[in-house]
C-alpha positions in Angstrom: 2.5 -120.5 9.4 1.7 -122.9 6.6 -1.6 -121.3 6.0 -0.1 -117.9 5.9 2.5 -118.9 3.3 -0.2 -120.4 1.0 -2.6 -117.4 1.4 0.5 -115.1 0.5 1.4 -117.1 -2.5 -2.2 -117.3 -3.7 -2.8 -113.5 -3.2 0.5 -112.9 -5.1 -0.7 -115.2 -8.1 -4.0 -113.5 -8.4 -2.5 -110.1 -8.3 0.0 -110.9 -11.1 -2.6 -112.5 -13.4 -4.0 -109.3 -14.9 -0.5 -107.9 -15.5 0.6 -111.2 -17.3 -2.6 -111.1 -19.3 -1.5 -107.4 -20.4 -4.3 -105.8 -18.4 -2.0 -104.2 -15.8 -1.5 -100.5 -15.0 1.0 -100.2 -17.9 -1.4 -101.5 -20.5 -2.8 -99.2 -22.9 -5.2 -99.9 -25.6 -4.0 -100.0 -29.1 -4.4 -97.0 -31.1 -3.9 -96.7 -34.8 -0.7 -94.8 -35.6 0.9 -93.4 -38.5 1.5 -96.2 -41.2 -1.1 -98.4 -39.9 -4.7 -97.9 -41.2 -7.5 -98.0 -38.7 -9.1 -101.3 -38.2 -12.5 -102.4 -36.8 -13.0 -101.0 -33.5 -9.7 -99.2 -33.6 -7.7 -102.5 -33.1 -5.2 -104.1 -35.4 -6.4 -107.4 -36.9 -3.1 -109.2 -36.3 -2.6 -110.0 -39.9 -6.0 -111.5 -40.5 -6.7 -108.7 -43.2 -10.3 -108.3 -42.5 -10.5 -104.8 -44.3 -12.9 -104.5 -47.1 -10.0 -104.4 -49.8 -8.9 -107.9 -48.8 -12.2 -109.5 -49.2 -12.9 -112.0 -52.0 -15.5 -109.9 -53.8 -18.1 -111.5 -56.2 -20.9 -110.3 -58.3 -23.8 -109.2 -56.3 -21.8 -108.2 -53.1 -22.4 -104.7 -51.7 -19.5 -102.3 -51.0 -20.1 -99.5 -48.4 -18.9 -96.4 -50.2 -17.9 -94.6 -46.9 -15.0 -97.2 -46.7 -13.7 -96.7 -50.2 -11.0 -94.1 -50.4 -10.8 -91.9 -53.6 -7.3 -93.5 -54.2 -9.1 -96.7 -55.1 -11.0 -95.3 -58.0 -9.8 -96.4 -61.5 -10.4 -93.2 -63.7 -8.0 -94.3 -66.4 -9.6 -97.6 -67.1 -8.0 -97.9 -70.6 -4.6 -98.0 -69.0 -5.7 -101.2 -67.2 -7.5 -102.5 -70.2 -10.8 -102.3 -68.8 -14.0 -101.4 -70.6 -15.5 -98.0 -70.1 -17.9 -98.3 -67.2 -21.7 -97.9 -67.9 -23.2 -94.7 -66.8 -23.8 -94.8 -63.0 -21.0 -97.4 -62.5 -17.3 -97.0 -61.4 -14.2 -99.1 -61.5 -12.3 -99.6 -58.2 -9.1 -101.4 -57.7 -8.9 -102.7 -54.1 -5.7 -104.6 -54.9 -3.0 -104.3 -57.5 -4.5 -106.9 -59.9 -8.2 -107.0 -59.0 -10.8 -104.7 -60.2 -14.5 -104.2 -59.3 -17.2 -102.5 -61.4 -19.6 -101.1 -58.9 -23.0 -99.4 -59.3 -22.4 -96.0 -57.5 -25.9 -95.7 -56.2 -26.4 -99.0 -54.5 -22.7 -100.3 -54.1 -23.6 -103.5 -55.8 -20.6 -105.2 -57.4 -21.6 -105.8 -61.2 -18.2 -107.4 -62.2 -15.4 -108.7 -60.2 -12.1 -109.3 -62.2 -9.1 -111.2 -60.8 -10.8 -112.9 -57.9 
């Protein structure tokens, strides 16, 4: 009788482990929803801010243009007291008080202001 109770308790513990770990039948993979930008591999980064715009950029870093939304472009650079970008370069603003001068052809950061 004692063996039957131990086996039953052990089986119950093993059956409950996936549910407690969040992998039971009601577990669903996190999908980006409205108001939440897509993250790496479609999962939220839990406040670690791993997106390209949160990186501490420096001169010589490379930006992947496919990750840069048009809303980050700074077309009115004079408003932000920035010099006119040389031909082939563009100012982008990944965060409110930070600006990057980037070579459009290569994605290389020529200047990083506010970092």
